[in-house]
N, C-alpha and C positions, 0 to 999 in steps of 0.2 A: 566628433561627438564626445562630450565630457563623460567621465566615468559614471555610470548610473548606479543608483541603489539597486539592490536585488531583493525581491520578496518571493520565496518559494512557499506555495500553499499546497498541502497534500491532504487527500482523504485516505481511507483505509478500506481495502477490499471492495473497490469501486470499479466495476466493469468498464471497459473502454467504449462500449456502445450505449451506456446508460447516461446519455445527455440528450437534450432536446435536439441539438444540431445533428445527432446521429440518426434521428428518425424515430427513436423510441418515445413512448407516451409518458415521459417523465418531465416534470416541470423544473427546468434549470435556466431561468431567464438571464441570470447574471453570468453564468458560464457560457451561455449562448452568445451573449454580448461580447465576452472576452474573445470567443472564437471569431466573431464577425470583425472585431477591431484589431485582431492580432493574427498570429499564425498557429495552426494546429497540425499535429503529426498524427496521421490516420493509421499508421502501422507502428506505433510505439509499444514495445514490450518491456516487461520487467526482467532484470537479470536473474531473479529467483522468485518463485511463486508463493513464498511465505514471508512473514513480517520482518524478523530480525535480519536475515541475510540481505533482503532487498533494501531495507532502510540503511544498513551499513554500507551498501554499495553506493547509494545516493550520496551519503556523507563523504565516503573516502575516494570514490572514483575507481575502486578496485572490484574485481570479481570476487564472489564469495569464497572460493577456495584459495584466494590470495589474502584477503583481509582476515580470514579465519573463522568468521561467524557463518559457518556453512549450513546450518540448520537452526530452527528455533531451539532454544535451550543451550546454545553455544555462545559464549561471551565474545564481544568485540574487544580486542586488546585496547586498553585506553590510550596507549602511545600511538597505535595505528589510527584510532579515532581522532586523536588530537592533531594528527598530521593531515586530516581531511580539509575540506574547503573552509570550514568555520575557523579552525585554528590558524590556517594560513592567512585568511583575511584579517583575523584579530592581530596577528603579528605585523600586518601591514597598516595597522592603525584604524581599521574599520570597526564600528560597533557591530557586535554579533549577538543574535538572540534566537532562542528556541522557545516556542510556546505550544503546548499540547502534548500529544502522545509521542514519546521518543522511541522506546523499544529498541535501544541500542544494546541493552543488557537484559538478562533473563529476569522476569518478574516473579514467576512461580517457581521457586528453587527448592531443592531438596534440603538445603541448610542455608543460613545467612551467608551472603557473599561480601557484605560491607559496601555494596554499591547502592546508589540512591534509588534505583529502580527495583531493587529486590524488596518484595513486600516484607520480608523478615528483617530488613535493615533500615526501612524508611524512618523508624523512630530516631535514628542517629542523625537525621537531617532536619526535616520539618520545614515550616513555611518561611523561616528567615534565611534558609540556605537558597542561594540563587546561582550556584555554580562557582567556578567554571566546571563545565562538563562536556567532554568530547569536543573540546575546542571552542564551544560557545561560552562567551563571557557571562551572559545573563540567560538563565533558564527559568521557566515556569511550567511545571510538568503536570499533566494528567496521567495518573498511574493506571495504565491499561485503558480505561474509559469504556469498557464493555461490561455491562451490568450482570453478566453471569456471576461476577464478583462485585458486590456493591462497594461504593467508596469506603476505604478504610477509615476507621474512627480514630481521631486524635488520641494520644500523641503520635500514632502511626500515620502514614499517608504523606503525600506531598502537597503541592500548592492548591490544586483543585479540591482535593479531599478536605483540607483544612477549611477552605472557603465554604464548601458544601455543608460541613457540620458546624459552621460558625454560629455561636449563640445557642447551641443545642438543637438546631432545626433539623439535623440530619435524620433523626428517627422519624419525624413527621414526613420528610421528603421520601424516605425509603418506603413508608407505608403508601404514599401516593404513587410512587413508581410501581409498586407491586399490585396496585389496583388494576385489574384487567378490564379495560373498557371494551364494550362490545363493538362489533360482533366477534365472537370467538368460535372459529370453525375447527380448532384443534391443529392448526398449522404448526409445524415443529419450530421451536425456538422463536416464536412470534407472539407478541402481544401488543395491543394498543395501550400505551403507558399513560398513567395519570400524573406523571411528574410535570409540574409547571415548566414551561419551556424556558423561563427565566433562569432556572437552575440547571438546565441541560448543559453538558460539557461542550456542545457545539456553540452555544451562546457564550459560554465562558471563554473559549478559545478566540472567538470573534472580539469579545470585549478586551481581553488582555493583549491581543495583537494590535488593536487600535491604540491602546495605551502605550505600547512599545513605540509605535510610529509617532505618536504625539511627543513622547519623551525624547526621541532621537531625530526629530525632523530637521535639525540644523547640522547633523552629522552624516557622514557616509555610513551606510549600514547594509548588512546582509542578514536577513532573518528567515526563519523557517516556522511557518504556522501549520500545525499538524492536527487535523480533525480526526477523532477516533472512529467516526461513522463513515460508511454504512456497514461496518463489520457487525457480524451477528453477536448477540441475539438481536433479532429484528424487532425493535422496541421504540419506534417513533412516538413522541409524546403528542398529546392533544394540543392543537388541532391538526398537526402535520400528519398524524396517522390516518386521517380521513381525507387527505388532499387528493388522493388518487382512488378512483372507484375500482374495486377488484375486477369487476366484469369488463373493464376497459383496458386493463394492463396487457402488455405483450407477453404471450407464452412462447416458449421455445418450439420450433417446428418439430423437433425430435426430443421427447422428454421421457423416454423409457430406457432403462439400463439395458445395454447390449454387450455384456461382458464377454460373451462367447466370440464376438467379432474383434476383440481387442487383445493387445499383448498381455502376457501372463500377469504382469505386475498390477494391472488394474484390479483384478479380482483379489490378488494376494494382499494388496494394501487395504482393501475394504473389509476383508475377513480376518486379517491377522490381529493378534493381541499385542498392544504396545508393550515393549520390553522395559518396563519401569519398575523399580523396587518399591517406590512409594505407592501404596494401594489407592490412596485418595486421588492422586494425580493420574494414575493409570486409569482408574474408573472414569474420571472426568474426560480424559482424552478419548477413551474408547466410546463414550456415550455422546459427548458434545461435539466431537470433530466429525461425526458421521450422522447423516440424517436419513431416516427411513423413507421409503417411497411415499410421496404425497399425492393426494387426489388433485385433479385440476382446480377444484375450488380452494383447497388448502394452498396450493402453489400460487394462485391468484392473490390470496390474502397476504402471503409472504412477500410477493413481489410488490404489492401495493404499499406495504409497510417499508420495504427497502427503498422504494421510490420516495416515500415521505422523509426518510432519513437523509436522502440525497438532496431533496428540496430544502430541508432545514439548513444543511451546511451551505448550499448554494445561496440561501438568504444571507448567511453570515459572510460568505465571500463578497456578496454585494455590499454589505456594510463596510467591509475592509476597503473595497475599491472606492467607495464613496468617501471614506476617511482620507485616502490618498489624495483625492481631488480637493477636499476641503482644506487639507494641510498644505496644498501647493506642491505635492510630491509626485503627482501622476505623470508629469512630463519628464521626470528624471528617474523613474523607477521601472525596472523590468520586472514584471510579475509572471510567474510560472505556476500553472496548476497541473498536478498529476496525482497519481496514487501509487501505493506500494505494490499492489497486485489486484486481480479481479476476483470474481466469484462465478462458479458454474451456473448458479441460479436456475437449476432445472435442466440445463443442457445434458443430454444423454442420461437423464434421470438422476443427475448428481447435483448436490448443493454444497456450498462452502468451498473448500480447497483441498488439494492433495496432489499426488503425483500423476495426474492425467492432464497434460498440457493443452487442453482445448483452448481456443482463442478467448472464450469468456473469462478464463482465469489468467491467461498469459498477457493479453493485450490490455493496455491502460490508456486513458485519455492523457494527452499532453498538449497544453495550450500555452503560448507565450504572447505577451503584449508589452508594449513600451517603446522607448525611443529606438529607432532604427529597425523595428520589427514590422514587416509589411502587414497591412490589414487584409483580411479575407483570404489569406493564402492557406492552401492545404498541401502539406508535404506527404507524399505517399511512399517515400523510401522507408524501409525498415530501420528503425532506430531503437534506442533503449534509454530508460531513465538513468542507467549507468553514465550516460553522456552529459548529464546535467552539470556536474562539477567543472568539467573542462569548458563548458559553455559559459558558466559563471566567470571563470578565470579569464576567458577570452574577452568578454564584454567589459570586465572591470579592469583589465590590464594588470592583473595580479598573477605572478608566476606561481604554479603549484610547487609544493615542497618536495615532490618526488615524481617519478614516472607514473603515469596513470594508464589504466585501460580505457578510461573515459576519453571520448573524442568530441570536440566542440561541434555543436549543431549550427553554428553561425554560417558555415558555407551553405547548408541546406536552406536556412532561413533567407539568406541573401541571394540564393539561386545559382551558386557557383560550385556546388558539390553534389555528389550522389553516393548512395550506400547500396551494397548488394545484399547484406544480411545483418540481422541482429542475433545475439547469442544469449542463451540462458543455461545455467548449470545448477544442479541440486544433488548433493549427496545426502541421502536419508539415513539417519541412524535408526536401528530397530525400535528405539524408544518411541518413534512417531507412530508406526503402524505395524510393527512386528516383523518387518522385512527390511533388510539393507538394500539400498538402491543407489546407483550412480547414473543419473539422468543428464543427458546433454541435448539441448534443443537449439536448432537454428530456424529462423523464419525469414524468408525472402518475400518479395512482393506477391509471389504466386504459390509458394510451397512451404511446407513445414515438416521438418524431420526431428524426431526424438529417438535417441539411442539409449539403451540401458547397457552400460559398458561391460558389466560383469558377465551378463548372459549373451550379449550380442543381439538381443531382440530389439525391435524398434517399431515405429509407426511413421508413416509418410502420407501426408495429405496434400492434394491439389486444391489449394484454397480458391483458385480462380473458377474451377468447374464444380467444386464440392465444398462450398463455404461452411456447411454445417458439419463437416468432417465425419462423414458417414463411412467412406470407403478407404480402408487402410491399404495403401499401395506398396508398403514395404515388402521387398523381395519380389515384386512384380517385374518380369522381364521388360515390360513396356515402359517402366520408369527407372530402369537400371542406371541410365546416364545421369538423371536428376539425382538419384540416391547417392551416386558416387560424388557428384558435385557438392551436395550438401554435407556429405561425410567429410570431405576435404575442408569445408568451412569449419566444421566442428574441430577438426584436427589442427586448425590454424591458431587455436588458443595459445597465448604465450606460455612458455614453460616456466612459470614462476609460482607454482603452487606452494603455499606456506601454511600447512595445517599443523598446529601444535597441540590442539585440544581434541581428544578422541572420544571422550565420554561427556554427556551433557551435564550441566549444572542444575537442570530442572526441566520443566515442560515447555515454557515459552516466556 
């Protein structure tokens, strides 16, 4: 097989079960087709359940406590980033491109950092700057892409923001975005947006990715198209906000908080005050990172909007796949779709993300299609998005620039390998939720263990008999052997921790 092009497509905060092929009532026809024509991984997890660490791991092939961006608000060292798959492929003569939300650096900082993704520093870059950045020769960036903060006005902002405000139209678009289309039942961080879909960042990412493919169709390329949705706020635009009827969406079986049945850090992380000196960022994190209890009606409207955001990005994935066919690239391009992490979306009464590693947050979709990838195959071994860089190197025949934690998925794809577990780690600074935590998680086909290393507390779930993770079996004599086995898996992590930054640069 000749060396294929590689196109990585990611969403943001997209649960691993929110696809049509997973049985939920969300409309994802193009991703469903990808799964039918390619191979999907049914037990793929993220190496970290928040944006910056997980994205840095996908780029570098290293675990968070080794690449150093161990929580949101902690910068990925640019030299480490440049040694990731993009920089390595670029040095081997490949065209490399990044389009969309990057989040390799902190966006909301306490002071200017001089990096292009820092809101206080974007004025030093602007729309004519296209990289290099973190190893990518060509970049077109959406700064955050979540409209809790509207697109920055020029001369600040990056590529999407300058396009959004082009010709002075940004003020009108902001007014349309803020228009709350009915019905409004008071669901938290949810509204049906009046922003015309032509100006939505999902459309823009689709457009710019297609242009990158067109411009580089005669070259070998590796590109990353990164959609900011369905990350909160849940604000799908007309008509996508109405595509799914609230009364028909899937509700979690168990959607009531049950903190008395959980390890101590569940309650502590929900009730603690983020340890931030910046009062505005502290207030934002305390309010916007936590969602009060929702009625079933409110939760239905929130999930319907979340589904609409997914359907819109699915539509643009379809446009990208069609462009590959039209440009004659489909037969020589491996396409991967995945996400940085999931969302509780009502599981156990929780919404958004945090240090409770239920599967809705931990597990993500992962689909591959292209030359040499079997159609209709489902791999049920536990794997990680950490494994994507090694997979890219394997298929492309490009050696990595350093030793990786990442392991190629090609043996699983071709039916020659198996995996026992996948691993996740998260050190939480008190700036996040007022409590410092050191969480280590392993997921096998049948069980999941999370340890909090400082206190020794933990939670253990039998996913085979208890898929909704109701009964914590940690410390149960009946599961002692399983607990020891999974603890040994956690302890097998390579001893190459490399943390050099101990205080955050900002919020995220």
